[in-house]
N, C-alpha and C positions, 0 to 999 in steps of 0.2 A: 901777556895777561889774557887768559882765556875767560870768555863769558858764555854762559849757556843757561837755558831755562830748565828748571826741574820739571819732570813729568808728574807733577803732583796729582793730576787727575787719575793716574794709573794706580795710585795707592789703594790697596784693598783694606777692608775694615779690620782684618786680622793679620796685617803684614808683620806684626811683632809677636805673633803667637809663639808660645813656648820659650820666649827670651826672658832672661833674668837681667834686669838693668838697674845699676846703681846710679842715683842722681844726687849729687851734693847740692846743698842750698835748696832743698825741696820744701822748705817752710813757706816760701812766698815767691812772688815774681815769676820769672821764667821757669825756675825749677819746679814750682808748684804746678804751673800750667802744663809743663812737659810731663810731669809724673802722671797727672790725670789723663792726658791724651795718650801717653804711652800705654797705660792700662786699658784705655778705650780701644786701642788697636791690638790688645791681646797680651801685652807684656806683664810679667810679674815684676813690680817695681820695688826697689829698696829705697826707702825714704830716709835720707840722711840730712839732719839739720839740728839746730841748737834748741829750738822751742818744741818741747814735748806736746804742749797744747795744740800748736799749729799742725804738727805732724799727725796727731790723733784726729784732728778735724778733717784733714785730707784723707786719712785712712778711712774714716766713716763715709766720706763723700764717694770714694772709689767703690767701696763695698756696696753702698746703697744703690749705686748705679748698675750693679751686677757685673762689674769687671773683676779680673783676678785679684784675689786678696793680696795686698802689699805687705812688706815687712817694714817695721820702723826701727831705725837705728839712731837714737839721739846722740849727738856728739858735738862738743864745743871745739870747733876746728882751730880756734886761736890757741887752745891749750893742748892740742893733740900731739902726742909723741910717738916714736916708732912702735912702742909696745901696744898702744891703742890701735894703730893702723894694722898691726899684725892680728890683733884680736878681731877686728872687723873682717879681715880675710878668713880667719878660722870660722867665724860665725856664719859667713856666707857659704863656706864649704860645707859646714854641718847642716845648714838649713836646706840648701839647694844642690850642693855638689857641683855647681857650675856658676860661671858669670859670663854673660854674653857681651855686656857693654858697661862702660863707666862714663858718665858725663860729668866733667869737672865744671860745674856751674857756679858754685859758691864763690863770692868775691866781695870786695869792698873798695870804695874810692878812697877811704881814709880822709885826711884833711886836705882840702884844696887851699894851699897856702904857699908863700915863698919858702924855699928850702931852709933859709936861715931861721924861720919860725916853726919849722916842722920838728917836733920833739922826737928824739930817738925811739921812744917806745911806740909812737904813732907810725913811724917808718917801719919798724919791725912788725907791727900788726898787719900792715898792707902786704909786706913781703911774705909773711907767714901764711896768710890766708890765700893770697893770689898765686904764689909761686911755690913755696915750700910744701903746702898741702897737696897740690897736684903731683909733685914729685913723690912725696911720702906715700900717698895712697896708691899711686901707680906702682911704685916699688914693691909694695906688699901684695898687690892684686895681680901682678904679672903671671905668677904661676897658675892661678885660676884661669886667666884669660888665654894662656897658651894651651890649656887643655880643652878649650872650646873652639870648634871650627868657626872661622870667620868672625871672631870677636872684634870689638871696636872700642877705641879710646877717643873721646871727643873732648878737646880742650877749648876753653872759651878765651878769646882774645878781644881786642878793642882797637879802635883807630889809633890810640896812643901807642900801640905796639909798633906802628909804622911811622907815626908822626908825633913824637913826644911833645907835650905842651908845657908852657910855663905854668907854674903853681901845681902841676900834677906830677911832680917828680917821682914819688913813690909808686903811684899807679902806673905811670909810663914805664918805669924800670921793671915792675913786676910783670906787666903784660908783654914787654919785649922779651923778658926771660922765659915766659911761657911759650912764646913762639919759637925761641931757640931750643927749648926743651923738647917741644913736639917735633921739630925738624930732626934733631939728633936721634930721638927715639924711633922715628920713622925709618931713618937710615939704618939703624941697628936691627929693626925687625922686618924690614921689607923683603929681604932675600931668604930668611930662614923660618919665618912664621906666616900664618895667615891673618895676623892681627892687623887691623886697619887703624892707622893713626891719622887723625885729621884735626884741624882747628875750625872753629866757627866764630865769625864776628857778627853778632846779631844786629848791630846797628844801635840806634838810640831808641830804647824800648821803655815803655811806661811802667817803671818799677818804683818802689818807695825810695831806693837809694838814688835813682836818677832824678827824681823830683826834688830830693834834698840838695843834689848837686846843682840843679838849675831852678831855683825857686822862682825866678822871674819869668819862666816860660810856662804857658798854660798847659796842663796835663794833656789836653786834647791834641796838642801838637806832636806828641810822641806816639809811636806805634804801640798798640796793645800787644801783650805777649801772645794772645790767641792768634794774632795775624801772622806770626812767624813760625808757629809750632810745627806746622806740616813739613817745614824744611828740616827740622830736627828729626821728625819721624822718618822721613825719607832717608836721611843720612844713617840712621840706625837700622834701617830695613835691609833685607837681602838684596833689594834692587840697587843698592849703592855699593855693592861689593867691589866694584872697579875703582871707586874713589879712594885713593890712598895717598897720603902725604900732601894733602891739600889744605890750604887755609882759605876758607870759604866765607865771603862777606855778603850779607844779604842786601841787595839793592832792589827794592820793590819785589819783583818776582824772579830776579836773576841772581846768579852766583858768579863770583869772580875768584879765580884761583891765583894765589900769590906764590906758592912754594915751587911750582913747576911751570 
């Protein structure tokens, strides 16, 4: 298990300049914060989420700050099918002709309950959003990513991918699946493409879903999204081109590699 500190102080203000980056779950939480800061560092962001109102609010905030104008792509991922994923890829190709990175950030905890009380439709929602959607979007976006030098795919995992927990069966299964998906994809792309495939485990972050999952813990006990965003920016930047096939977990200012 390799540990090392990221040289975040070396990040330039425009380290993501000219990059086109798709971020799922951009309506709130880590996705929203990442989209704003990626734009701040020069990226043109594609904001994908379910809430048009929230996406438009973020769009306005980015533009008013003087950062590159983003694109909005409203999409209910729970109901997304292959045709819609292909439409997204075609839309990105038409608008930009390229895609430098995709961050699979959207996710859900689902119901935290014993398996015998977990309804099949609730299980399917968690698997759909957390596992099927990263596969589906990656499948459709790979041709674009292959045509862009040193493109990046960043999957989001969690502690439950390594240590499944009681009452979290659907979430644990979905995140374990994402880790396996990322490993397999890395092995496929490592030798014949320049695409970097990595996972990130952001830790316990102060988001709406996290607060719902742990209502008895004070919000101040959780790390704010802004505190971890520079790690995402680094992983998306050219400075991280040597990081491939890693599952990186944030521990204060350190990263740990699990895949190799």
